[in-house]
N, C-alpha and C positions, 0 to 999 in steps of 0.2 A: 268778515266781512266778506260779504256774499258776489259772486262777477258783477250781478244787479248794479251794486251801489258802487264798486268800481269803476265799471263803465262810468256814472253819472256824477263821479267822483273827479274825473279825471276831462271827462268834456269840461267838466266845470275850472277847476281846470288850470287845459288845455285854453277855454275862454276866456279868460282872466290872463290871460297870459298874453296871449294878441290883445284883447281890452287893454291895457298896459301898454304894451306894446305902439298903438296905434297913436295914444294919446303922446306917447316922451316923443315918438316923429315923428308928429305931425305941428304943419306948421306954426310957426309965435301969432297970432292971430289967434284973440282968448276967443272971438265966437264961435271958429274952428272948433275951440278944445270945450266952448261951454257943449256945444249940438253934439261931441263927441258925449261925453261928461253925461248928455240925460239918456245919446243914445242905450249908458251905456247901465244908464240906468237901470234901464226897460229893457232889456236884456236880462238881464238880473235880475228883476221880481218875474217873466217872466218864465225860467230859469227856474229860479225855488220854486214857482209855481206849477208846472209841470211835474216838478222832483218831490210835492208833498203828493197829486194825483196818482203816482208810482206808486208811492211808497202808502199808500191805502191802498189803490186795487192790489199791488202785494201783500200785504198785511190779509184785506178781503180773504180773496183765493186760501192765502195760511191757514187761515181761522177753519176755512171750509174744508179744507182739508182735513184738518184734529178733529171739528165737531166730526164728521164726516167719519173718522178710524173710532173712536170714541163711541160713535151708536156702534156698531159696529164688532167691538168688542166688548161690552152690553149689556149684546143679543148671543154676540158670542157664549160669554159668562149666561144665560139665561139661558143654555141651549143645554148646555152644559150640565146642568145645575138637578138633582135630581129630585 
């Protein structure tokens, strides 16, 4: 597991615990609890969407680096052929 994944996982876990604590401490008003639950769902959806975007960008960069390395190796092989 790389550092970026650990940071994102930690952020999601921390946000989840904070949200859960907020729901448990919230006043007994069911309307307030529903509002908190709705905001929690919205936050979760935004975080999951952001994580997906970060993951796609990361994978795209890794792929570009791999392709660059492969091209360099192929070029070196062609140069060394006699």
